[in-house]
TIZA-549158 format. One record per atom (N, C-alpha, C): x, y, z. Coordinates in steps of 0.1 Angstrom, whole numbers, plus 5000, padded with zeros to 4 digits. Layout:
XYZ...
This chain:
783340284485784040374494784440294507785640294510786140214521786140294534785940424534785940504546784840464555785240454568784240424579783940554585782640594585782240714592781240684603781440744615780640714626780040844631778740834635778040954641777940934656778741014663778641014678778940874684779640794677779940654681781040654692781240534698782340524707783640534700784740494707786040504701786140414689786740464678786940374666787840254669787740154661788440034663789940064661790839984668792240004667792939904658794139944654794939854645795239724652795039604646795339484653796839474656797239384665798539374669799539354658799239264649800139234638800339354629799239424626799439544618800239654625800039664638800839764646802339734645802639604646804039564645804639604631803839584621804239614607804439774606803439844612803539984612804840034618805139984630806340024637807639994629807639884623808839844615808939934603807839974597807840064586808340204590807940254601808440384605809840384608810340274615811740264618812640264606812040214595812740204582812540324573811640424578811240534570812440624567812540654554813740734549813540874553812240924556812041064560811941074575812240974582812140974597813440934603813740984615814840944622814640964637815340894646815140914660815541054665814741124672815141254677816141244688816641354692817641344703817041314716815741344718815041314731813641274727813141164733811741124730810941134743809641094741808741094752808240944754807840914766807540774769806140734765805340834760803940804757803740694747804640674738804340574727805540564718805640454711806840424703806940534692805740574686805840664675806440804679806240844692806740974696808240974696808940864695810340854694810940884680810040894670810440904656810241044651811341114646811241244641811041244626810241334621810041344606811041444601811841404592812841484586812641534572811541484566811141524553809741484550809041534540807741504537807541354536806541304542806241154542805741114527806341014522806040964508804940864508804440834496803440734494804040594498805340574494806040454497806140424512806440534519806640514534805240474540804140534536802840504541802540364537802840324524802540194519803240084527804440124532805240024540804539984553803540064557802840034570801939904568801639874555800739764553799339814553798339724553796939774554796639814569796339944570796139994584794840084583794440114596793240204597793740334604793440454599793740574605792440624612792440614625791340654633791240804637790140864634790041004635788841044643788941154651787741224657787741364652786541414648786341544642785041604646785041734646783841814647782941784635781641774638780741744627780641854616781141974619781242074609782342044599783141944601784141904591783541814580782341774581781841674572781941724557781441844554781541884540782941884534783941924542785341924537785841774536785541694546786041554545785441474534784241514529783641444518784541444505785441544504786341544493787741504497788141544509789541514514789841374516788941304523789141164527789241074514788241084505788340994493789641014485790141144484791341174477792541114485792541124498793541064506793640914504792540854505792540704504792840664490792640744480793040704467794640714465795140824472796640834472797340734480796640694491797240594501796240474502796240394492795140284491795240184503796340174510796540084521795940134534795440264534794940324546793440344545792740294555791240314556791040414567790340524564790040624573788840594581788940584594787740554603787540684611786540764607786340894613785040894621785140944633783940964642783641114643782441154639782041294640781241314652781541424659780841464671780441614670779341644678779041784679780241854686780341984684781542054690781542044705780342064711780242054726780641914731780141804723780541674727781941644725782541694714783941674711784841724722784641854726785541914736785341854750784141794752783841734765784441594766784741524755785141384756786541354750787041454742788341414735789541394744789641464755790741444764790741304770789541264774789441124779789741024768789241044756789440954745790940944742791641054743793141054740793940984751793340984763794040914774793640764775792740724767792240584768793240484762792840354762793640244757793740244742792640294736792640294721792240434716793140524718792940664714792840684699792140784694792240814679793640854676794040824663795340864659795441014656794441064651794341204646793041264651793041374657791841434663791941584665790741644665790641784667790541814682791241914687791141964700790442094701790842184710790342314711791342404718791542514712792542604718792142654732793042654741792742694755793142584764792942614777793442524788792642394790791342404788790442294791790742174783791142194770791342084761792842074757793242164749794642154744795642164755795442254765796342254776796442124784795242064785795141934792795941824784795741824771796441724763797941744763798441864763799841884764800341854778799741894788800141864802800241714804799341634799799341494801800141414791800841494782801741434772800941334763799741374759798941284751799041304736799641424733799841454718801241474715801541444702802941444697803341584693804441634697804941764692805041754677804741864670804741874655805841964650806842004658807842094652808542034641808841904641809641844630808741834618807441804620806541804608806341934602806242044610806142174605807342214597808542184602809742214595809842134582809442004582809541924570808641974559807542024562806542074552806542224550807542294556807742434555806542514560805842464570804742544576805242654585806442644589807042744598807342874591807742874579808042994571807143014559806242914556805342934544804143014548803243014538801943084540801243034552800743124560800043084572800843054584802143084583803043054595802643124608802143244606801743324618800543264625799843174619798643114625798942994634800242954635800642844643800642874658800843004661801143044675800142984685798842984683797942934693798042784697798742714688798942574690800342544696801042654700802342634706802142644721802742554729802642554743803942534750804042584763805142544771804942404775806042344781806042194783804942144793804542234803803642194813802142234810801942294798800542324794799942434801800742534806800242644814800242774806800842784795800842904787800942864772800342934763800442904749800743034741801143014729801543124720802943114716803743044724805143014721805542874727806642824723807042694727806942594716806842464720806642354710805342364704805242314691804042314683803342174686802042184689801342054692800142034683799842124674798642114666798742194654797842174644797842244632796342254627795842364624794542384618794642434604793842384595793842434581792742544580792042564590790942664590791242784598790942904592791243024599789943114599789943214607788843304609789343454609788543544605789043684606787843764611788143864619787243954624787044074615785844134613785744244604784344304606783944384596782644454596781944424583780744384584779844364573779044494571778644524559777944644557776844624546775744694548774644694539774844794528775144744516775544824504774444934501773244884500772144984496771945094506771945054519771745154529772845254530774045214528775145314528775045404516774745344505774545424493773445534494772345494500771245584502771545694511772545674520772945784529774245854524774745824512775845884507777145844514777245724519778445684527779145574519780445584521781345474515781645374526781845244522782145144531783345184540783345174553784445214562785645114560786845174560788045094558788945114571788445184581789145204593788145234604788645224617787745254628787345404628788245494623787845634623786745654612786845584601785745594591784445554597784445444605783145394611782645494621783545554629783045654638782445774632782845804620782145924613780845874607780745754604779445704597778345684607778645634619777645594629776645704632777045824635776045934638775245964626775745954614774945984602773845884600774145754603773145644602772145664613772545694625771645714636770645834634771245944628770446064626769346034615769645944606768745904595767645814600767645774613766645694619766845544616768045504613768445364610769345314622769245184624770145134634771545124629772545184635773945184630774545044630774544974642775244844643774244744648774044634641773144524645773944434655773444424667774144344677773244254685773644124686772844034694773843984705773644014717774643984728774143904739773043824737772543744748773543634751774343594741775343494744776643544750776743674751777743754758779143754751779143704739780443704732780543804721779443844715779443934703780044064706779644124718780144254722781644244725782144134729783644124732784444134719783744084708784444094695784544244690783544314693783544464689784644524698784544494711785544544720786944524716787244404711788644364707789144454695788244484686788644574675788944714680788244764690788544894696789844884705789944774713791144764721792444754714792444674703793644654696794244774689793344884687793845004681794545094692794345054704794945134715796245064721796644954716797844884721798344794710799444734712800044644702799344504702798944464691798244334690799044214697800444224696801244124702801044124718800844234723800644244738799344184742798244204734796944144737797143984735797843944725797943804722798743734734799743804739800543754750799643734762798743834765797843814776796943704775796343684763795443574760796143444762797443434758798243314759798643284773798443374783798843354796800243384800800843474792802243514795802443584808803343534816803543594829803943744828803343824837803643964837802744054829801943994821800944074813799744104821799044204817797844244824796844304815795544294819794444344811794144494816794644524828794444654834795344754827794944824817795744924810794845034804795445134800794745254795793945214782794545134773793945094761792645024763792644924772791444854774790344934781790745034789789745124796789145214785789945264776789445344765788445274757788745144753787945064745786545044752786645014765785444994773784545124774785245234775784545364776783845394762784445354751783845374738782645284736782745164741781545074740780345134748780645184760779645254768779045374761779945454754779445574747778645534735779045434728778245394716776845334720776845264731775545214736774645324741775245424748774445544752773845614741774645624730774145704718773145624709772945504713771945424706772545354693773845344692774445284680774145134679773845074690773544924690772044904691771245004690769844994691769444954706768244894707767844854721767544704721767644644733767244504735768344414730769544454728770544374722771044264732770844284745771244184754770244064755769144084749768043984748768043914735768943954726768943894712770243814710770043694704771243614702771943664689773243624688774043664677773443604664772843484665772243414653771043494649770243544658769043624655769443764649770543814654771043944649771443934635772243834632772743824618771543794608770543724613769343704605768643834602768443914612767844044610768644134601769944124603770844204594770744164579770644034577770543974564769244024557768244054566766944094560766844244559767944314562768044464559768044554571768044494583768044574595769444604599769744734601771144774605772044804593772944904595773844934585775144854585775544814598776744744600776544624609777344524608777444404617778844374619779344384631780744354634780844214640781644134633781743994638782743914630782743784632783643694626783243654612784143594604783943564591782843454589782643374599781643264598780243324597780043444600778643504599778243534584779243534575778943574561778243464553778143344559777543234551776043264548775343344557773943364555773643494547774643574543774443694537774543694522773643774515773643774500774843864495775743804488776943884483776544004475775344004469774944114461774544234469774144204482773644314491774544354502775544274504776444304516777944294512778744374519780144374517780844344530782244334530782944304542784344374541784744424553786044484554786644474567787944494569788544484582788844624587788444654599788644784605790044804610790744694613792144694618792844574612794144574613794944454609795144364620794444384631794544284642793144284649792944184657791644174664791244034666790044014671789543874673789643804660789943674661790043594649791343514650791343394646792443304647792243174639793043074641792742954635791642884643790942784636789942704643790642594651789842504656790342394664791542324658792642304664793842234658793642084658794242024648794341884647795641834655795441724662796541664669796841524665798141484667798441344665798741284678798041164681798241104694799741064696800141084708801541044712801740894711800640814712800740674711800240604699800140694688799640634675800640534670800140424664801040334657801140354642800440454637800440484623800740634620801740684627802040824627802340874612803040794604803240844590801940874583800940784585799640814578799040934584799140954597798541074603799241204598800541194597801241314592800841344578800741234570800341254556798941314555798041284564796741344564796741484567797541524578797741664581798241744569799241684562799841754551798741774540797841674538796741684528795841804532795741834545794841944549795442074546796742074545797542204544798042234530797142224520797542254506796642354500797042424489796242514482794942444477795042324473793842254468792742234479793242194491792342184502791842324506792742424505792342554508791142604500791142574487790042604479788742534483788942404487787742324491787242384504788042434513787642494525786842624522787342704513786542824509785242784503785242684494784042644487783042594496783442534507782442484517782142584528782442714526781942814535782842864546784142824546785042874556786242934550787242974558788443034553789642944556790542934546791642854548792842924553793742854560795042904564795942924552795942824543796742824531795942894520796343014516795543094506796143104493797243044490797943054477797043004466796743084457795943044445794443024448794043044460792643034464791843154460790643134453789843244448788443234453787843344456786543354460785543344449784343294452783343274441782543394439782543494448781843614447782543724454782043854453782643964459782843954474781743914481781843904495782843804500782843694493783843594497785243644494785443704483786743764479787243864489786343954493786644064503787043994516786343894521786643834533788043764532788243694521789543624519790743724519790543834512791543944512791843994526790844014534791044064548791843964556791543834554792243724561793743724556793943734544795343734538796143844545795643964546796344084551796644054566795644004573795843974587796943874590796843764582797843654584799243704580799343784569800643834565801243924576800344004582800844094593801044024606800543904607800743824620800043884632798843954629798244024640796943974645796543844642795443784648795743764663794843814672795043804686794443684692793443614686792743504692791543554698791043484708789743514715790043524730789343624736789543644750789143524759788143454755787643344763788643224763789643224755790743124756791443124770791443244776792343264788791943184800790643164802790143094814788843034811788542924818787242854816786042944818786143044827785043124830785143264824786143284815786343414810785143474802784543394794783443434786782343494795782043424806780943474815781443594822782643594827783143714834783243834825783943824814784143934805782943984798782143884793780943914786779943984796779743924808778843984817779244124822780544144825781044274829780944374818781144334806781044424795779544474793778644384795777244424795776944524805777544514817777344614827777944754823779144744817779744874812778844944802778344864792777444914782776144974787775744914798774444964805774745084814776045124815776345234824776345204839776445074842776345034856777745004863778745004855780144984860781045064851782245094857783245174849784245084841784845144832785845064824787045014833787345094844788445054853788044934861786744924866786344814873786144694864785744714852785744604842787044544839788044624837789444564834789944484847789644544859790144474871789444334873788144334870787444204871787944104862788244144849788744054839790144004843790944094848792344054852792243954864791343974873791243884884790943744880790043734870789643604865790843534858791643614851792843564844793843524855794043594865794943564876794643434883793343424886792843304893793143174885792943194871793143074863794643034863795543134864796943104865797343034878796543054888796943004901796242864903795342824894794642694896795642584894795442474901796442354899796242294886
């Protein structure tokens, strides 16, 4: 195996000068590439537009090169199959990948991308601190031409590209040029305990109104209706998002998250959702002590039979027994989106190889590998679940992607939004503040982030 893998290492080695010259010459001769009408000064490769899928011959014309990559360590299971297959298809390319913890990755990747030897292909993170900074500094190559060449714009998963679209100065996302692509997606929904619901004569809820009818029945039976662990302050915001999106258009919520000028969190729909969270808490639907329980501990308790329902993202399903638990979506919109996007460095000397690797991540075959390793793919064509729970989760994702109603996550809007929104929502649920004051505090945080330099 020629792949070079590094654990928390420094920057991977760069292509020697001679190889870089060969790479540039190969790209200039690339039949699937041509100079765009306007380029950027960040690097020679940013001057080249992809007009068709990159071929094996075009990558071979680069000569023996190294594709330097940075990735979240969570990508290891997937990369164990994708990288060897890629290197077999493109034998002149050696993949040099550095794995980092998520926290380390987002703390260092912007500096790495701006260094003298940046990785050619790397994961960022949706939001202003990472992806916004990368776009603003012109450190990443626009991918509109790549997306068009590979039919990502109109094909399966097209609606998932929005969070990686930015305006030119990196101050708003959701529309504009495309700067990244993620093969991984997530969906928000509700997990349910099959045996407990059956014992109470209840059917799995397929809508928010169904759930609202079930909650008092479960509570009256002396069981905890919803298992919640909110010490991290984000779990309750996910439940809130499912309530809020039923009171307004998902596109309006997504625009606010993306920083669109003129949008506001202060509206009747969000106040109603906050009031319902307070009402459910007062009625005991979340049990007690949830603000002192982590989400991880909550899903562990749920897996052991505590609680009838667990509202959360698809990543929580990995610890649940498919024979005992099911999954459904309460709405066709809500929290959930693509995972961290992959970016191509604006100064990469091996752009065709980087494009080819992105393309390898965006196939039905890789989609199946993604599902088999415990996550959800953006490309779902022909992808099949191994059990009922996995299939239910995949079906919910397909419906959400087809509807284009994933709104993303509230904490994308500002660096302190998770603390502000999560903390204020805790106050709402404890009956210490009103829904109106909650929405105003959240909007103030959003507004301050827009005014920051």
